[in-house]
C-alpha positions in Angstrom: 0.0 0.0 0.0 1.3 3.4 -0.9 2.1 5.7 2.0 0.2 8.9 2.1 2.0 11.6 4.0 -0.7 14.3 3.9 -4.2 14.8 2.7 -6.5 17.7 2.1 -10.0 17.8 3.5 -12.3 20.1 1.5 -12.5 23.7 2.4 -15.8 23.3 4.2 -15.3 24.6 7.7 -17.0 21.8 9.7 -17.2 18.0 9.7 -21.0 18.2 9.5 -20.7 19.9 6.1 -18.3 17.2 4.9 -20.7 14.5 6.1 -23.6 16.1 4.2 -21.5 16.3 1.1 -20.5 12.6 1.3 -24.2 11.6 1.7 -25.3 13.9 -1.2 -22.7 12.5 -3.5 -23.5 8.9 -2.5 -27.2 9.5 -3.1 -26.3 10.8 -6.5 -24.8 7.4 -7.3 -28.1 5.5 -6.5 -29.2 3.3 -9.5 -25.8 3.1 -11.2 -24.9 -0.4 -12.2 -22.5 -2.7 -10.4 -19.2 -3.2 -12.2 -16.5 -5.5 -10.9 -13.6 -3.3 -11.9 -10.0 -2.6 -11.5 -9.4 -0.4 -8.4 -7.1 2.1 -10.1 -8.0 5.7 -10.1 -9.5 7.6 -11.9 -12.6 5.4 -11.6 -15.4 5.1 -14.0 -18.2 7.3 -12.5 -20.9 5.4 -14.5 -20.6 2.1 -12.5 -19.1 0.9 -9.2 -18.3 -2.1 -7.0 -18.6 -1.6 -3.3 -15.1 -0.3 -2.5 -14.8 1.9 -5.6 -18.1 3.5 -4.7 -16.6 4.5 -1.4 -13.4 5.6 -3.0 -15.3 7.7 -5.6 -17.7 9.3 -3.2 -15.0 10.3 -0.7 -12.7 11.6 -3.4 -15.5 13.6 -5.0 -16.3 15.1 -1.6 -12.8 16.4 -1.4 -11.1 13.9 0.9 -7.9 13.6 -1.2 -4.2 13.0 -0.7 -1.8 15.8 -1.2 -0.8 14.3 -4.5 -4.5 14.3 -5.7 -5.1 10.6 -5.3 -7.8 9.0 -3.1 -7.3 8.8 0.6 -9.5 5.6 0.6 -8.3 3.5 -2.3 -10.1 0.3 -3.0 -10.4 -2.6 -2.0 -12.4 -2.6 1.3 -9.6 -4.3 3.2 -7.3 -1.4 2.4 -10.0 1.1 3.4 -10.4 -0.6 6.8 -6.7 -0.6 7.3 -6.5 3.2 6.6 -9.3 3.9 9.2 -7.4 1.6 11.6 -4.1 3.3 11.2 -5.8 6.8 11.7 -7.6 5.6 14.8 -11.0 5.8 13.3 -11.9 2.1 12.9 -14.7 1.1 15.3 -15.6 -2.6 15.6 -19.4 -3.2 15.9 -21.3 -6.4 15.4 -24.8 -5.1 14.9 -26.6 -1.9 14.0 -27.6 -1.5 17.7 -23.9 -1.9 18.7 -22.8 0.6 16.1 -25.5 3.1 17.2 -24.3 2.7 20.8 -20.7 3.4 19.7 -21.7 6.6 17.9 -22.0 5.8 14.2 -23.0 9.0 12.3 -24.2 9.7 8.8 -21.3 9.8 6.4 -19.3 7.1 8.2 -18.1 4.2 6.2 -19.7 0.8 7.1 -17.8 -2.5 6.7 -19.2 -6.1 6.5 -17.6 -9.5 6.7 -19.2 -10.4 3.3 -18.6 -13.7 1.7 -15.0 -14.2 2.8 -15.4 -15.2 6.4 -17.8 -15.9 9.2 -18.9 -13.2 11.7 -16.4 -12.9 14.5 -13.5 -14.0 12.4 -10.2 -12.0 12.2 -10.3 -11.7 8.4 -10.6 -8.2 7.1 -14.0 -6.9 5.8 -15.1 -7.9 2.3 -17.9 -5.4 1.7 -18.3 -1.7 2.4 -20.9 1.1 2.0 -21.7 4.6 3.3 -24.0 5.1 6.2 -26.7 7.8 5.5 -28.6 7.7 8.8 -31.7 6.0 10.4 -30.1 2.6 10.0 -29.7 3.0 6.2 -26.5 2.7 4.1 -25.7 3.0 0.4 -23.7 0.3 -1.3 -23.0 -1.5 -4.6 -24.1 -5.0 -3.5 -23.2 -7.4 -6.4 -23.4 -8.1 -10.1 -26.9 -7.6 -11.3 -28.0 -5.1 -8.6 -27.5 -1.4 -8.9 -26.1 1.0 -6.2 -28.9 1.0 -3.7 -30.0 1.8 -0.1 -30.3 -1.1 2.4 -30.9 -1.4 6.1 -28.1 -2.3 8.4 -30.5 -4.3 10.5 -31.0 -6.6 7.5 -27.4 -7.8 7.7 -26.0 -10.2 10.3 -22.4 -9.6 9.2 -21.5 -6.1 10.2 -17.8 -5.8 10.9 -17.7 -2.2 12.1 -17.4 1.3 10.7 -14.9 4.0 9.8 -15.4 7.3 11.5 -15.2 10.0 8.9 -13.9 12.5 11.4 -10.5 10.8 11.3 -10.1 11.6 7.6 -11.3 15.2 7.8 -8.9 16.5 10.4 -6.3 17.5 7.8 -2.5 16.9 7.9 -0.7 13.9 9.2 0.4 10.7 7.5 -1.2 7.4 7.1 
């Protein structure tokens, strides 16, 4: 993984503004087709897989590295590792657990997915963007478009990445 020594949060003033921007961009991707694609940037904005959706949305929101590349490059395992390294990775095993730990709209949600069983130490295999009220936006799989789903409908929540840790400016990963 490439080391990122600095990144630029958008010139927005407050984290709430950034969260609103992330959610608005994610909602703008609803209905776009799923595309299992290369994880190189620039991404095709016409279609996404789960991790490239998160990469695209956060990049479009202005969460970018000093060199202009994405702070959250795909795949989901790398995205989780970045949140972990910055101290923003929060383990949670259910929506109730995540709510108790302080999940907020704009945070990035991670799921075990098809790679491992819940409770395993394998890194997450699926990712989306939490938009509030128990709902997240994700690119689920081939044949289904980018869509909203309920966290309570999944039994494989891994945890979430707190967007605040990416918006503080400066510092290396």
